[in-house]
Phi, psi and omega in degrees: 000136178266146179304316176209147182205135177262117179205152178053034176078008181229160171263124180254133183232145165289128177281100187285348175286343182266345182286152003268000188284326187223087181287076186259156175259148172239148181252127176252117181263345179215170187291334179294324176291325175295315180300318179295320180297324178290312181298321185274001180068019172296326166239134185209172188095129188307308180297321183293321181288330174296316179294318179300318179296321178299318177291332174300320176296321178299317181298321177298310183298318181293319179295317181292321178297319180294332181277353181076025181299148177292163180298321180296315179294321180299312184288326176296318179291323175300315180299318180294317180295318179297320178298319180291322177293323178298330185278358186291316181213134190267345192264314185290116187287338180301329178301312183286324178300314182292316181292322177296321180295318178292321181294318178299317181297317179297319181291328179289343184233046183295337184272357182287149169301148184305319180293319178296319180295318179299318178296321180295318179293322177296317179299323179291318177297319178295324177295319178296322178297316179293318178300321180298313180297316179298318178297318181296319180292324176295315177299323178302318180292315179295317182293323180298331179296337181275351184258112180285157177299134178086007185280147166262130187233125176275139171227161185224141183063210180231126181228031180265201181301329181296334181270359187221189173284329180188146168079311178106170181257268180297316180293330174297322178293320179292321177296321178298315179300319178297316181293335177284355179097004178287138182272078181260157174228127184261131174259116190256109171298137179296326177071076172291152005267351186257004169060041178297328177292312182291320185276319191254309182295315178299322179296315181290318180296322178296318178297324182278351180076022180272128179297135181206163174228129177274132179227160171285158182302326184283357180267349188301315181299322179301312183286332173296315181297331179281353181080020183264354177241123184255343181199162174232141182217123184224167173273192180207153176254337175197128175241124187258181195300325182272002178098354174300145186226129174267135176209180183310140180309135184106343179294317180301316179301316179296323179293321177297315178298317179298317179298321180294337181252014180056042179253128180293140182240118187245140170253140178235118184202148177288164180296340176292347177269350181275126183242092182278358176277351179250122188289321184210171181296338178298338184263004180278130175284122181262123180292130172256123181256174186299138179297338179299336177293338178267319185276348180221164172219119182051044175084357179257120183288135180240001177232156179300153176301142176084358180289132174276140181222140172264148183213064172291132184281339185222162166225173185243126175266120180292150185303330183295342179264358187260127180282322180194154173245121182262125175237174177292348180258007177128184182262128180253129177240169179300145001285122187294327182302319181290315182294320179290325177294325177297318178297319179299318180295322179296332181265005179058040176287155178303135187283326187299309179295328178296314180297320179296316180295320180296320178299320177291322181295323181292342181262007181249000000 
């Protein structure tokens, strides 16, 4: 089963809220269904939600072309749909990166017939999906180089194929190390409150045949102190100019523990997750989700009635706690501002926002 696939005029997604008990597919026929799937975490993981949103734009364009909408109406409706998709989740930068890429393409071809534009947008979304898989496999090779034979490696949340178009980021690197014959053992944080580690990462590692042990988030320090964890490797939802990285809530705590035990802490993410327009982690918008995700699980209440609960979906790990950032273009180490700017230059990103971000990063 693929995390997401466009076929028969619809976007098909694995419903990740049902895993691991019920590996079911859901069909999205319009962009509103895609937006709902992103908000409800039926599709999740920074690269995967960016790709899903891109296909959501395709669904809009195809529907409008079929209805015979005028070019003016088509582009106005595309703009409205893109705005609604952008509003689904605020932290993962891949969402905005993918939608901006689709919007630029549509604007560059405003004179095209609706059917031609829809085909062009579909080709671009498919290209992004292929680029994602290629990037992930490249990151897997770079990341595996950081994992010594015989290592115990902590991971948090889910950074496998389910979080991407294919293969995965941090989990892809761990799977690559295993396939290379390295005798690794993965320590899987359960990842409260929605248990992405227990439900998704454990499911993927079991399928891949990688040895692992599932632990509660609060057990990581215990196993570090015992010397059973030699490195930590996680994905990311946004990496900013000074190297600060946002990821699933609990990542920062794990990084602090790793630093206290002299354990290297690695982030693995594609360059589409790097946001050089934001100078530091202080400027990252952290998504607040419904308190019911904390007080209940799958509809079963686990806290007393009337209890107030906070539910930030992400936290920010400061660059000083990060050993390296692995991208498809190589491994970046401190000073991160310089290394990330070099990657930006290689991709011909606009210089002005990069320079502004670097100036801010140097002051943090």
